[in-house]
BADOVO-510508 format. One record per residue (C-alpha): residue in one letter; x, y, z. Coordinates in steps of 0.1 Angstrom, whole numbers. Layout:
<atom residu="a" u="X" v="Y" w="Z"/>
...
END
This chain:
<atom residu="m" u="605" v="-377" w="322"/>
<atom residu="l" u="611" v="-340" w="315"/>
<atom residu="k" u="613" v="-348" w="278"/>
<atom residu="k" u="579" v="-364" w="278"/>
<atom residu="i" u="562" v="-332" w="293"/>
<atom residu="k" u="545" v="-312" w="267"/>
<atom residu="w" u="557" v="-278" w="277"/>
<atom residu="k" u="537" v="-260" w="250"/>
<atom residu="l" u="505" v="-274" w="263"/>
<atom residu="v" u="515" v="-265" w="299"/>
<atom residu="f" u="523" v="-229" w="288"/>
<atom residu="i" u="489" v="-226" w="271"/>
<atom residu="c" u="470" v="-239" w="301"/>
<atom residu="f" u="490" v="-215" w="324"/>
<atom residu="a" u="482" v="-186" w="301"/>
<atom residu="w" u="445" v="-194" w="303"/>
<atom residu="v" u="445" v="-196" w="341"/>
<atom residu="v" u="463" v="-163" w="343"/>
<atom residu="s" u="438" v="-147" w="319"/>
<atom residu="l" u="407" v="-160" w="337"/>
<atom residu="s" u="421" v="-149" w="370"/>
<atom residu="g" u="427" v="-115" w="356"/>
<atom residu="l" u="392" v="-114" w="343"/>
<atom residu="v" u="377" v="-124" w="376"/>
<atom residu="v" u="398" v="-96" w="394"/>
<atom residu="l" u="387" v="-71" w="368"/>
<atom residu="m" u="350" v="-80" w="372"/>
<atom residu="g" u="353" v="-77" w="409"/>
<atom residu="f" u="369" v="-43" w="405"/>
<atom residu="i" u="341" v="-32" w="382"/>
<atom residu="e" u="315" v="-44" w="407"/>
<atom residu="v" u="332" v="-25" w="436"/>
<atom residu="k" u="335" v="5" w="414"/>
<atom residu="k" u="298" v="2" w="405"/>
<atom residu="a" u="288" v="-2" w="441"/>
<atom residu="e" u="307" v="30" w="450"/>
<atom residu="n" u="295" v="51" w="421"/>
<atom residu="t" u="263" v="70" w="419"/>
<atom residu="c" u="240" v="78" w="390"/>
<atom residu="n" u="249" v="113" w="378"/>
<atom residu="k" u="228" v="114" w="346"/>
<atom residu="v" u="198" v="97" w="329"/>
<atom residu="q" u="201" v="98" w="291"/>
<atom residu="v" u="169" v="90" w="271"/>
<atom residu="i" u="171" v="81" w="234"/>
<atom residu="l" u="136" v="86" w="219"/>
<atom residu="p" u="139" v="85" w="181"/>
<atom residu="g" u="112" v="90" w="155"/>
<atom residu="n" u="86" v="116" w="146"/>
<atom residu="q" u="58" v="102" w="168"/>
<atom residu="f" u="54" v="117" w="202"/>
<atom residu="f" u="29" v="94" w="220"/>
<atom residu="i" u="52" v="94" w="250"/>
<atom residu="e" u="71" v="125" w="261"/>
<atom residu="r" u="105" v="128" w="279"/>
<atom residu="a" u="87" v="139" w="311"/>
<atom residu="e" u="66" v="107" w="310"/>
<atom residu="v" u="97" v="86" w="306"/>
<atom residu="d" u="113" v="102" w="336"/>
<atom residu="e" u="82" v="96" w="356"/>
<atom residu="i" u="82" v="59" w="347"/>
<atom residu="l" u="119" v="56" w="356"/>
<atom residu="n" u="116" v="74" w="389"/>
<atom residu="r" u="84" v="58" w="400"/>
<atom residu="k" u="84" v="38" w="433"/>
<atom residu="n" u="121" v="44" w="442"/>
<atom residu="g" u="123" v="82" w="437"/>
<atom residu="l" u="149" v="101" w="417"/>
<atom residu="l" u="177" v="80" w="401"/>
<atom residu="i" u="203" v="108" w="400"/>
<atom residu="g" u="224" v="107" w="431"/>
<atom residu="r" u="215" v="71" w="440"/>
<atom residu="r" u="241" v="43" w="442"/>
<atom residu="l" u="243" v="22" w="411"/>
<atom residu="s" u="242" v="-9" w="431"/>
<atom residu="n" u="207" v="0" w="444"/>
<atom residu="i" u="193" v="5" w="409"/>
<atom residu="n" u="175" v="-25" w="394"/>
<atom residu="i" u="180" v="-21" w="356"/>
<atom residu="q" u="158" v="-49" w="347"/>
<atom residu="d" u="129" v="-34" w="367"/>
<atom residu="l" u="133" v="-1" w="349"/>
<atom residu="e" u="133" v="-18" w="316"/>
<atom residu="n" u="102" v="-38" w="324"/>
<atom residu="r" u="84" v="-7" w="336"/>
<atom residu="l" u="91" v="10" w="302"/>
<atom residu="k" u="79" v="-20" w="282"/>
<atom residu="a" u="46" v="-20" w="302"/>
<atom residu="n" u="37" v="13" w="286"/>
<atom residu="p" u="13" v="7" w="256"/>
<atom residu="f" u="31" v="33" w="234"/>
<atom residu="i" u="66" v="17" w="238"/>
<atom residu="e" u="74" v="-11" w="214"/>
<atom residu="y" u="110" v="-17" w="226"/>
<atom residu="a" u="131" v="-5" w="255"/>
<atom residu="k" u="167" v="-12" w="266"/>
<atom residu="v" u="182" v="2" w="298"/>
<atom residu="f" u="219" v="0" w="308"/>
<atom residu="i" u="245" v="18" w="329"/>
<atom residu="d" u="280" v="28" w="317"/>
<atom residu="m" u="312" v="32" w="337"/>
<atom residu="d" u="306" v="69" w="341"/>
<atom residu="g" u="275" v="64" w="361"/>
<atom residu="i" u="251" v="73" w="332"/>
<atom residu="i" u="219" v="54" w="328"/>
<atom residu="h" u="210" v="50" w="292"/>
<atom residu="a" u="173" v="43" w="282"/>
<atom residu="e" u="168" v="35" w="245"/>
<atom residu="i" u="132" v="36" w="235"/>
<atom residu="k" u="113" v="28" w="203"/>
<atom residu="q" u="77" v="40" w="201"/>
<atom residu="r" u="49" v="22" w="183"/>
<atom residu="v" u="41" v="36" w="148"/>
<atom residu="p" u="4" v="36" w="140"/>
<atom residu="v" u="-8" v="31" w="104"/>
<atom residu="v" u="-46" v="35" w="109"/>
<atom residu="r" u="-71" v="49" w="134"/>
<atom residu="i" u="-102" v="28" w="139"/>
<atom residu="l" u="-136" v="40" w="150"/>
<atom residu="n" u="-157" v="8" w="155"/>
<atom residu="m" u="-195" v="4" w="157"/>
<atom residu="a" u="-194" v="5" w="195"/>
<atom residu="g" u="-179" v="40" w="194"/>
<atom residu="q" u="-144" v="28" w="206"/>
<atom residu="d" u="-115" v="46" w="191"/>
<atom residu="f" u="-80" v="31" w="188"/>
<atom residu="y" u="-50" v="27" w="165"/>
<atom residu="i" u="-35" v="-3" w="147"/>
<atom residu="d" u="3" v="-1" w="147"/>
<atom residu="q" u="27" v="-12" w="120"/>
<atom residu="n" u="29" v="-47" w="137"/>
<atom residu="g" u="-8" v="-53" w="135"/>
<atom residu="l" u="-15" v="-46" w="172"/>
<atom residu="k" u="-43" v="-26" w="187"/>
<atom residu="v" u="-30" v="5" w="206"/>
<atom residu="p" u="-50" v="31" w="227"/>
<atom residu="l" u="-51" v="68" w="218"/>
<atom residu="s" u="-27" v="91" w="235"/>
<atom residu="d" u="-35" v="122" w="256"/>
<atom residu="h" u="-4" v="139" w="243"/>
<atom residu="f" u="-4" v="133" w="206"/>
<atom residu="t" u="-27" v="126" w="177"/>
<atom residu="a" u="-11" v="107" w="148"/>
<atom residu="r" u="-19" v="119" w="113"/>
<atom residu="v" u="-28" v="85" w="98"/>
<atom residu="l" u="-56" v="70" w="77"/>
<atom residu="v" u="-90" v="69" w="95"/>
<atom residu="a" u="-114" v="39" w="92"/>
<atom residu="n" u="-150" v="37" w="103"/>
<atom residu="g" u="-183" v="21" w="93"/>
<atom residu="k" u="-193" v="-15" w="100"/>
<atom residu="i" u="-163" v="-24" w="121"/>
<atom residu="t" u="-170" v="-49" w="148"/>
<atom residu="e" u="-134" v="-53" w="161"/>
<atom residu="g" u="-135" v="-46" w="198"/>
<atom residu="f" u="-109" v="-30" w="220"/>
<atom residu="s" u="-101" v="-38" w="257"/>
<atom residu="g" u="-80" v="-6" w="262"/>
<atom residu="k" u="-47" v="-26" w="262"/>
<atom residu="v" u="-23" v="-36" w="234"/>
<atom residu="d" u="-39" v="-66" w="217"/>
<atom residu="t" u="-39" v="-87" w="185"/>
<atom residu="l" u="-66" v="-83" w="158"/>
<atom residu="r" u="-95" v="-108" w="158"/>
<atom residu="t" u="-117" v="-101" w="128"/>
<atom residu="k" u="-111" v="-104" w="91"/>
<atom residu="t" u="-122" v="-68" w="85"/>
<atom residu="a" u="-97" v="-54" w="110"/>
<atom residu="k" u="-69" v="-76" w="94"/>
<atom residu="d" u="-79" v="-63" w="60"/>
<atom residu="l" u="-78" v="-27" w="72"/>
<atom residu="y" u="-44" v="-33" w="86"/>
<atom residu="q" u="-30" v="-48" w="54"/>
<atom residu="v" u="-45" v="-20" w="33"/>
<atom residu="a" u="-34" v="8" w="56"/>
<atom residu="k" u="1" v="-5" w="59"/>
<atom residu="y" u="4" v="-6" w="21"/>
<atom residu="i" u="-10" v="30" w="18"/>
<atom residu="s" u="13" v="44" w="45"/>
<atom residu="a" u="43" v="30" w="28"/>
<atom residu="d" u="35" v="48" w="-5"/>
<atom residu="s" u="37" v="86" w="-5"/>
<atom residu="l" u="12" v="90" w="-34"/>
<atom residu="w" u="-15" v="68" w="-19"/>
<atom residu="n" u="-9" v="82" w="15"/>
<atom residu="d" u="-17" v="117" w="2"/>
<atom residu="q" u="-46" v="106" w="-20"/>
<atom residu="i" u="-66" v="83" w="3"/>
<atom residu="v" u="-77" v="100" w="35"/>
<atom residu="q" u="-104" v="77" w="49"/>
<atom residu="v" u="-117" v="41" w="46"/>
<atom residu="y" u="-153" v="32" w="51"/>
<atom residu="v" u="-165" v="-4" w="57"/>
<atom residu="n" u="-199" v="-8" w="41"/>
<atom residu="d" u="-228" v="-32" w="50"/>
<atom residu="i" u="-213" v="-61" w="30"/>
<atom residu="k" u="-178" v="-56" w="46"/>
<atom residu="d" u="-163" v="-40" w="15"/>
<atom residu="l" u="-136" v="-14" w="20"/>
<atom residu="e" u="-145" v="19" w="4"/>
<atom residu="f" u="-119" v="47" w="-1"/>
<atom residu="v" u="-125" v="84" w="4"/>
<atom residu="p" u="-100" v="102" w="-19"/>
<atom residu="r" u="-85" v="136" w="-14"/>
<atom residu="v" u="-87" v="145" w="-51"/>
<atom residu="g" u="-120" v="135" w="-69"/>
<atom residu="n" u="-154" v="127" w="-55"/>
<atom residu="q" u="-158" v="91" w="-67"/>
<atom residu="q" u="-168" v="63" w="-45"/>
<atom residu="i" u="-138" v="39" w="-47"/>
<atom residu="i" u="-149" v="3" w="-38"/>
<atom residu="f" u="-118" v="-17" w="-30"/>
<atom residu="g" u="-134" v="-49" w="-16"/>
<atom residu="d" u="-111" v="-68" w="8"/>
<atom residu="a" u="-73" v="-70" w="10"/>
<atom residu="s" u="-70" v="-98" w="-16"/>
<atom residu="f" u="-49" v="-90" w="-47"/>
<atom residu="l" u="-38" v="-58" w="-29"/>
<atom residu="e" u="-10" v="-47" w="-53"/>
<atom residu="e" u="-30" v="-55" w="-84"/>
<atom residu="k" u="-60" v="-34" w="-73"/>
<atom residu="f" u="-38" v="-4" w="-65"/>
<atom residu="r" u="-20" v="-9" w="-99"/>
<atom residu="n" u="-54" v="-9" w="-117"/>
<atom residu="l" u="-64" v="22" w="-98"/>
<atom residu="m" u="-32" v="39" w="-109"/>
<atom residu="i" u="-38" v="29" w="-145"/>
<atom residu="f" u="-73" v="43" w="-143"/>
<atom residu="y" u="-60" v="77" w="-130"/>
<atom residu="k" u="-34" v="78" w="-157"/>
<atom residu="k" u="-53" v="66" w="-187"/>
<atom residu="a" u="-90" v="71" w="-182"/>
<atom residu="i" u="-93" v="103" w="-162"/>
<atom residu="p" u="-73" v="124" w="-187"/>
<atom residu="m" u="-98" v="113" w="-214"/>
<atom residu="v" u="-131" v="116" w="-196"/>
<atom residu="g" u="-124" v="140" w="-167"/>
<atom residu="w" u="-128" v="137" w="-130"/>
<atom residu="d" u="-166" v="142" w="-129"/>
<atom residu="t" u="-176" v="115" w="-154"/>
<atom residu="y" u="-178" v="85" w="-130"/>
<atom residu="s" u="-195" v="83" w="-96"/>
<atom residu="t" u="-181" v="49" w="-87"/>
<atom residu="i" u="-148" v="31" w="-93"/>
<atom residu="n" u="-151" v="-6" w="-84"/>
<atom residu="l" u="-118" v="-25" w="-80"/>
<atom residu="k" u="-133" v="-57" w="-64"/>
<atom residu="f" u="-131" v="-79" w="-95"/>
<atom residu="k" u="-98" v="-94" w="-105"/>
<atom residu="g" u="-83" v="-80" w="-137"/>
<atom residu="q" u="-111" v="-54" w="-141"/>
<atom residu="i" u="-122" v="-19" w="-133"/>
<atom residu="v" u="-159" v="-14" w="-132"/>
<atom residu="c" u="-170" v="22" w="-133"/>
<atom residu="e" u="-205" v="37" w="-130"/>
<atom residu="r" u="-213" v="70" w="-148"/>
<atom residu="r" u="-232" v="97" w="-130"/>
<atom residu="d" u="-259" v="91" w="-156"/>
<atom residu="s" u="-262" v="55" w="-144"/>
<atom residu="t" u="-245" v="40" w="-175"/>
<atom residu="i" u="-221" v="12" w="-166"/>
<atom residu="i" u="-187" v="12" w="-183"/>
<atom residu="k" u="-168" v="-20" w="-179"/>
<atom residu="q" u="-131" v="-16" w="-187"/>
<atom residu="k" u="-112" v="-48" w="-192"/>
<atom residu="l" u="-74" v="-46" w="-187"/>
<atom residu="k" u="-62" v="-66" w="-217"/>
<atom residu="q" u="-25" v="-61" w="-211"/>
<atom residu="i" u="-5" v="-47" w="-182"/>
<atom residu="k" u="32" v="-42" w="-183"/>
<atom residu="v" u="45" v="-22" w="-153"/>
<atom residu="d" u="81" v="-13" w="-151"/>
<atom residu="s" u="74" v="16" w="-128"/>
<atom residu="l" u="46" v="40" w="-120"/>
<atom residu="q" u="60" v="63" w="-147"/>
<atom residu="n" u="63" v="36" w="-174"/>
<atom residu="i" u="29" v="18" w="-179"/>
<atom residu="n" u="21" v="1" w="-212"/>
<atom residu="t" u="-17" v="-7" w="-210"/>
<atom residu="e" u="-45" v="-13" w="-234"/>
<atom residu="i" u="-80" v="-5" w="-221"/>
<atom residu="q" u="-110" v="-18" w="-241"/>
<atom residu="d" u="-143" v="-1" w="-233"/>
<atom residu="s" u="-177" v="-17" w="-237"/>
<atom residu="t" u="-208" v="1" w="-228"/>
<atom residu="k" u="-238" v="-16" w="-214"/>
<atom residu="n" u="-270" v="3" w="-205"/>
<atom residu="i" u="-289" v="-6" w="-174"/>
<atom residu="r" u="-324" v="-16" w="-181"/>
END
């Protein structure tokens, strides 16, 4: 009978039982240790260069209802409740709260990053963040982002919410693209939505009206504008055109200040980088009658 017993299997099972028992004892020890320990420090990690929420406000959220955390027994601190309270703040995108064995409460916070500030037709003022969500303004900090106004009907309830209208979604797509490119981020300072819902850019350099249209063919339109700046402006100067229209696919339509229309067809575009553009621009002039 002894020969039929698989001693190796018995030994493995015994080792597992001992390991699990040890783990249970260790967990029990940790819980006892936690129950006896008190919080001696609150460490807040608040990365990024946005300051919609300050450290003092985080401390106020954490200490609300139950008073100061420092000096309290760890067993009397509801970590999940603290985390939920932080997440309820409209300027916080992500929050994680945990306690280590030294009695330190760690609060890791990620703030929302705005890409455009909206002033709608009803006079409401709010941000759209990098995730396409509407966010209220802050009493502590004003973000240096693109500003959009004009015929914007997108409403705001005062709470974090999704975008409803096509215009707002177009503004978000365009603003996100601009904010990710240092050149366009410096050059384009404002977006105006005109009566037919076209987006118009207000540039930092130059006094042209740049008609962008909607967010369709986004990259192509910006590439065409870059070609215009690199190829046309050096030849004719900054003051030649009053309007640069990018609405039409594969074309840049420009209006002279003397009301002559120049239609510039992009025959060939080969873009390796913004510094290496091989383009042929054919001009045809048509007088307005």
